[in-house]
matplotlib code that plots the C-alpha trace (Angstrom):
import matplotlib.pyplot as plt

x = [-22.4, -19.1, -18.6, -14.7, -13.2, -12.1, -8.3, -6.4, -5.9, -2.6, -0.9, -0.6, 3.1, 4.0, 7.5, 9.9, 10.1, 6.6, 8.0, 11.0, 8.7, 6.4, 9.2, 10.6, 7.3, 6.0, 9.7, 9.2, 5.8, 7.1, 10.0, 8.3, 7.2, 11.0, 12.4, 9.5, 10.9, 14.5, 13.8, 12.3, 15.3, 17.3, 14.7, 14.9, 18.9, 18.6, 16.7, 19.4, 16.0, 17.3, 21.3, 20.8, 18.1, 19.6, 16.0, 14.3, 17.4, 17.0, 13.8, 13.9, 16.5, 14.8, 11.7, 13.1, 15.0, 11.7, 9.8, 12.0, 12.5, 8.6, 7.7, 10.5, 8.9, 5.4, 6.6, 8.2, 5.4, 2.9, 4.7, 4.7, 1.0, -0.4, -1.4, -3.7, -4.8, -6.7, -9.3, -10.1, -13.5, -14.4, -12.6, -9.9, -8.9, -7.2, -5.5, -3.7, -3.4, -1.2, -3.2, -6.5, -6.6, -8.6, -10.2, -11.3, -13.1, -14.0, -16.0, -15.5, -19.2, -19.3, -16.4, -17.6, -13.9, -10.1, -7.0, -3.6, -1.9, 2.0, 3.3, 7.1, 8.6, 6.0, 7.7, 11.5, 10.8, 8.5, 5.5, 1.7, -1.3, -4.3, -7.5, -10.9, -13.9, -17.2, -20.3, -23.3, -21.3, -19.8, -16.5, -16.9, -12.6, -10.7, -6.3, -3.7, -0.4, 3.0, 2.3, 5.1, 3.7, 3.7, 1.3, -0.9, -1.8, -2.8, -4.8, -6.5, -7.0, -7.9, -10.3, -12.7, -14.7, -14.5, -18.4, -21.3, -23.0, -20.2, -21.5, -24.9]
y = [-19.5, -17.8, -14.8, -14.1, -11.4, -9.7, -9.5, -10.5, -8.5, -5.5, -5.9, -2.7, -2.6, -1.2, 0.4, -1.5, 1.3, 0.6, -2.5, -0.7, 2.5, -0.6, -2.5, 0.5, 1.8, -1.9, -2.6, 1.6, 0.6, -2.7, -1.8, 1.1, -1.4, -2.2, 1.5, 2.8, 0.3, 1.3, 4.8, 3.8, 2.1, 5.2, 7.7, 5.5, 5.3, 9.3, 9.0, 6.7, 4.2, 1.5, 1.8, -2.3, -3.3, -5.9, -6.9, -4.1, -3.5, -7.1, -7.2, -3.7, -4.9, -7.7, -6.2, -3.6, -6.4, -8.7, -5.8, -4.5, -8.3, -8.3, -5.7, -5.9, -9.2, -8.1, -5.4, -7.6, -10.2, -7.4, -6.0, -9.4, -9.8, -6.6, -6.2, -4.6, -5.6, -3.2, -5.2, -3.3, -2.1, -3.8, -2.3, -3.2, -5.0, -5.1, -8.0, -7.3, -8.8, -10.8, -12.9, -11.8, -11.3, -9.1, -8.9, -5.5, -5.4, -1.9, -1.9, 1.0, 1.6, 3.0, 5.4, 8.9, 10.3, 9.4, 11.5, 11.0, 12.0, 11.8, 12.0, 13.0, 9.8, 9.3, 12.5, 11.2, 8.2, 9.1, 7.1, 7.9, 6.5, 6.6, 6.5, 5.4, 6.8, 4.7, 4.9, 2.8, 0.3, 0.1, 0.1, 4.0, 4.4, 2.0, 3.1, 1.8, 2.7, 2.6, 3.2, 4.9, 9.0, 8.6, 5.3, 7.0, 9.8, 8.1, 5.7, 8.7, 9.9, 6.5, 5.0, 8.0, 8.8, 12.5, 12.7, 11.5, 9.7, 7.3, 5.3, 4.6]
z = [-20.2, -19.7, -21.2, -22.2, -22.5, -25.4, -24.7, -22.2, -18.5, -18.6, -15.2, -13.9, -12.8, -9.2, -8.9, -6.3, -4.2, -3.5, -1.8, -0.1, 1.0, 2.4, 3.9, 6.1, 6.9, 8.9, 10.0, 12.3, 13.4, 14.3, 16.3, 18.1, 21.5, 21.9, 21.0, 24.0, 25.8, 25.6, 26.1, 29.3, 30.4, 29.2, 31.2, 34.6, 34.7, 33.9, 37.8, 38.9, 39.8, 37.4, 37.4, 36.7, 34.8, 32.2, 31.7, 30.3, 28.3, 26.6, 26.2, 24.6, 22.1, 21.5, 20.9, 18.8, 16.5, 16.4, 15.3, 12.9, 11.3, 11.2, 10.0, 6.7, 6.3, 5.7, 3.9, 1.3, 1.5, 1.0, -2.0, -3.6, -3.3, -4.2, -8.0, -10.3, -13.9, -16.4, -18.5, -21.5, -21.4, -18.2, -15.5, -13.0, -10.6, -7.4, -5.7, -1.7, 1.6, 3.3, 5.7, 4.6, 0.7, -0.9, -5.4, -5.8, -8.8, -10.1, -13.4, -15.4, -15.9, -12.2, -12.1, -11.4, -11.0, -10.6, -8.9, -9.1, -5.9, -4.5, -1.1, -0.6, -0.6, -3.7, -5.8, -4.5, -6.4, -9.0, -7.7, -7.7, -6.6, -8.7, -6.6, -8.5, -6.9, -8.2, -7.5, -6.0, -4.4, -0.6, -1.9, -3.4, -3.3, -3.9, -4.6, -6.6, -5.0, -6.0, -10.0, -12.2, -12.3, -15.7, -16.0, -13.6, -15.5, -18.4, -16.7, -14.9, -19.2, -20.2, -17.8, -17.4, -20.4, -21.8, -22.3, -19.8, -22.7, -23.0, -19.8, -21.1]

ax = plt.figure().add_subplot(projection="3d")
ax.plot(x, y, z, "-o")
ax.set_aspect("equal")
plt.show()
């Protein structure tokens, strides 16, 4: 027997800035090997031991460009596949993953406490992350990134019951 929800799920929209943040983060991260080769090339040229090493320079530039492009693509794809849904009186579902996809279900009855956090870039772009801490599961902490700050605070207020008796 299949039960139907009383109301359709509400999509919790993340800000486009989260996608930009992930693009920048992964582009920089994957460009590191190329940047390391370029630094090595410069250091060797300072000591005059690699005055004519075009292969090291070329490899560094290619790795830097490919790493940055692959990171930019991965950040874009991760943001496109990342979403959260609020299901009234039931809980929250978080979908994520580029290579390995996951669907995390957080039932409202298991919520212990909720935290709203912001880093420096989050504050700059008026974003916040909502952390959902649960009891009795292996996934005791789930985090929804890139929410508008006002939405994160209102979700924190609406998801956690005011009185402990409301969980029963």
